[in-house]
C-alpha positions in Angstrom: 0.0 0.0 0.0 1.5 3.3 -1.0 1.6 6.5 1.2 -1.2 8.2 -0.7 -3.5 5.3 0.1 -2.4 5.3 3.7 -3.6 9.0 3.9 -6.7 8.6 1.7 -8.3 5.8 3.7 -8.2 7.5 7.1 -9.3 10.7 5.5 -12.3 9.0 3.9 -13.1 7.4 7.2 -13.1 10.8 8.9 -15.2 12.3 6.1 -17.7 9.4 6.6 -17.7 9.9 10.4 -18.7 13.6 9.8 -21.8 12.6 7.8 -24.1 11.7 10.7 -22.9 14.8 12.6 -23.8 16.8 9.5 -27.2 15.2 9.3 -27.9 15.9 13.0 -26.7 19.4 12.9 -28.7 20.2 9.8 -31.8 18.6 11.3 -31.4 20.9 14.3 -30.9 23.8 12.0 -34.1 22.9 10.1 -36.1 22.8 13.3 -34.9 26.2 14.4 -35.2 27.9 11.0 -38.7 26.6 10.5 -38.3 24.7 7.2 -35.9 22.1 5.8 -35.0 24.2 2.7 -33.9 27.2 4.9 -31.6 24.8 6.7 -30.3 23.5 3.4 -29.6 27.1 2.2 -27.9 28.0 5.5 -25.8 24.8 5.4 -24.7 25.4 1.8 -23.9 29.1 2.6 -21.8 28.1 5.5 -20.1 25.5 3.3 -19.3 28.2 0.7 -17.8 30.5 3.3 -15.7 27.7 4.8 -14.5 26.6 1.3 -13.5 30.2 0.5 -11.6 30.5 3.8 -9.7 27.3 3.1 -9.0 28.3 -0.5 -7.6 31.7 0.7 -5.4 30.0 3.3 -4.1 27.5 0.7 -3.8 30.2 -1.9 -5.7 28.2 -4.5 -5.5 29.9 -7.9 -8.7 31.1 -9.6 -10.1 28.6 -12.2 -9.8 29.1 -15.9 -13.3 30.1 -16.9 -12.5 29.4 -20.5 -12.4 25.7 -19.5 -16.0 25.8 -18.3 -17.2 25.5 -21.9 -15.5 22.0 -22.0 -17.4 20.8 -19.0 -20.0 18.1 -19.8 -23.6 19.0 -18.9 -23.6 16.6 -15.9 -20.7 18.4 -14.4 -23.1 20.9 -12.9 -25.4 18.3 -11.3 -23.3 17.9 -8.1 -24.8 21.0 -6.5 -28.4 19.8 -7.2 -27.4 16.4 -5.7 -26.0 18.2 -2.7 -29.3 20.1 -2.1 -31.3 16.9 -2.4 -28.9 15.0 0.0 -28.8 17.7 2.6 -32.5 18.2 2.6 -33.2 14.5 2.7 -30.8 14.1 5.5 -32.3 16.8 7.7 -35.8 15.4 7.1 -35.1 11.7 7.2 -32.2 11.3 9.7 -34.3 12.3 12.7 -37.1 10.0 11.7 -34.9 6.9 10.9 -32.1 7.5 13.3 -28.5 8.1 12.3 -27.6 4.4 11.7 -30.6 3.4 9.6 -30.4 6.7 7.6 -26.8 6.3 6.8 -27.1 2.6 6.1 -29.8 3.4 3.5 -27.6 6.2 2.1 -24.7 3.9 1.7 -26.9 1.3 0.1 -28.1 3.9 -2.4 -24.5 4.9 -3.0 -23.5 1.3 -3.7 -26.3 0.7 -6.2 -25.5 4.0 -8.0 -21.8 3.2 -8.0 -22.4 -0.2 -9.6 -24.3 1.4 -12.4 -21.9 4.3 -12.8 -18.9 1.9 -12.9 -20.6 -0.6 -15.2 -21.5 2.0 -17.8 -18.5 4.3 -17.3 -20.8 7.3 -16.5 -20.0 10.8 -15.2 -16.3 10.4 -15.7 -15.7 7.0 -14.1 -13.5 4.5 -16.0 -15.8 1.6 -15.8 -15.7 -1.8 -14.1 -17.4 -5.1 -15.0 -20.4 -6.2 -13.1 -19.3 -9.4 -11.5 -20.5 -11.8 -8.8 -18.2 -10.3 -6.2 -19.4 -6.7 -6.7 -23.0 -7.8 -6.8 -22.5 -9.9 -3.6 -20.9 -6.9 -1.9 -23.8 -4.7 -2.8 -26.3 -7.3 -1.6 -24.5 -7.5 1.7 -24.7 -3.7 2.1 -28.4 -3.7 1.1 -29.0 -6.5 3.7 -27.1 -4.5 6.3 -29.2 -1.4 5.6 -32.3 -3.5 6.0 -31.0 -4.9 9.3 -30.1 -1.5 10.6 -33.6 -0.2 9.8 -35.5 -3.3 11.2 -33.3 -3.3 14.3 -33.9 0.4 15.2 -36.2 0.4 18.2 -38.8 3.3 18.2 -38.2 5.9 20.8 -40.5 8.2 22.5 -40.4 11.8 21.1 -38.1 14.1 23.1 
């Protein structure tokens, strides 16, 4: 395993660990702002400010706007996906619980990843659909179902 991988895997684990915190924080934001879409807007605005601060600290050069014309149409869909994910998280995570919500999210990610890899969509190189990948996805789907079915209902706080 090379040094880049030794850094990438823990960084991905930390990023993943932040997702349930994000869902809970955004849900609280939604309750206090009165509507999930206001919380989505606030979360994205805070994200934009944080990104600008990090870019300034790292002295990230400005992009070449001439290159934007070469961007495929789907290159702009990440922002829309982010709005959907954030809004879904702040509505669904409190109802399902962090574990069941994230298990369902990961199951959805795996199913989409299988299709994206199989057909080399949105910039991915492509990977064959094989029994090992299908079995892995099935195990994740089963885990998501177990997480959901094993979540005991709680009395509202």
